[in-house]
Structure formats: structure tokens, C-alpha cells
N, C-alpha and C positions, 0 to 999 in steps of 0.2 A: 265211568264214574261208579265208584263202589256203592252197593247197597246202604252201606253205613252213613255215606254222605247224603244219600237220598232221604234217609229218615229225618235229617236235619232240616230239609227243605220245606218251606210252606207249600200248601197245595197249588197255588197260582204259579209258583216257580216249576213245579213238576209238570204242570200243563204246558208251560212254555217249553220245557225240556222235551216232552213228548212230541210237540209240534217241530221242534227242531230236528229231532232224530227221524221223524217221518219224512221232513223234507230232505234230509241227507240221504234217506233210503230211496226217496224218489229219483235223486240224482245217480245213485248207484245202480238203479234199474236202468236208467237211461244210458248209462255207461256199460251196461252188462257185466257189472262187477258182482258176481253172485256171492262171492266171499264176503264183500262188504255188506250186501243186502242181508245176509244171514247174520252178520256180526251186529248190525244195527236192529235186526228183528229181536235179537236177545236183549239188547239195551232197552228197546221199547216195551218189551214184556216185563222187565224189571221195574220201569216206572209205572206201568199199568198195575203191577202187583202191589207196589208201594201204595199207590192210590187206594187200591182195594182193601188193604188191611188198616187203612186210617179209619177212625171212628165214623160210622155211618156210610162207610164205602164210597169214598170220595171220587170214584170213577165218574159220577155225575158231573164234576167240573169239566170233564172232557166235552160235554154237550156244547160248549162254547165254540169248540173247533168245527162243528158243523158248518160254520160261516166262513171258514178259512178259504183263502183263494187257491190253495194247493189241494189238488184232488187226492193225493195220497194221504194227506193229513186228514181230510174228511173221511176217507175210507178207514184208516186205522182207528180214528175216534169212533166211527159207526160200529166197527167190529168190537172194540174195547167196552162199548157201553150196551152191548146187546143184553146183558144180564140186568142191567140196572134202569134201562130205558128201552125195552124191547120195541115198542111200537114206533118211536121215534128213530131208533136205529135202523129198523127195518125199512122205513121210508127213505132214510138216507141211502141205504144200500141199494134199494130199488131205483132211486134216482141216478145214482152212480152207474149202475148196470144199464140203465136206459140212454145214458150220456154217450154211449159208444166211444168213449175216450179210454183207449187200452194203454196199458195192461189192466188199469184199475177196474174197468167196466167188467172185464172177465173175471177178475177176483171177486167183485161184489157179486156176480151172477152165481159164481161157484159157492160162495158163501150162503146165498139164499137157497140154492139147491139142496145143500148139506143140511141147512135148517129144516126145510120143507121135508126131506127125506127121514128126518130124525137121526141123521149121522152125527150132526154137531148139536150140543146142547150147551149153551152159554152158562158160564159159572160166574 
């Protein structure tokens, strides 16, 4: 989906699109399809950017995905909301890292480490 189409979508539709892309990415991870994982990463980033540029930085709308049944969706939502809800996002990342459900637990743990080391600064 082109960014020009995303501009016309309401926030709730963007959140739904974000979740759908993250679920598709989870499937690609399970299938070990790295090219598809990377393609979906770019699409997720495009949706996140569209939410960010909306008045009031609408990435906060992704907070509702913290309750999503899919762990990859929760992980991607937590990482996407670090700049707008740092305490909530950190708690979600800590919960995912503690879950021992891999590969998401490893991804969450690495994200926490990069935050703690000052390597990653959410924007």
C-alpha cells in the first residue's frame, strides 16, 4: 500500500493495518522467509510513520494492541510506542522478554538492552 493511500485512512484503520502486517510478519518469521520479514518491516514502518505525522502523534493509538493475542503484534506495538508511552512500552517489552517465547522474547530483550545502554533512543 502506497503512503498516499495511508494518508487517507482513519487512525483506527491504520492501527488495524499495523496489526495485520505484524501478524503477517510473524508468519514470515515462522516460515523463515527473511525477504518477506524485511518487506513487511518496511510496510510496518510506513504505517508507524503515518501515525507519527498525524496531529498529536497518533502512535498512541497503537497502545490498544498491547492486548492483542499475537505476540509479534504486541512486540511491534511496544517498540512503535516507546517515544510516546515509554513506561507502558517498557513494561510490555519486559513482559515479552520474560515470556521466554522466542524469537519475540529475544527481540524484546535486545531492545531493552539497547535502550539501557543508550544505543537506541526512540523518536
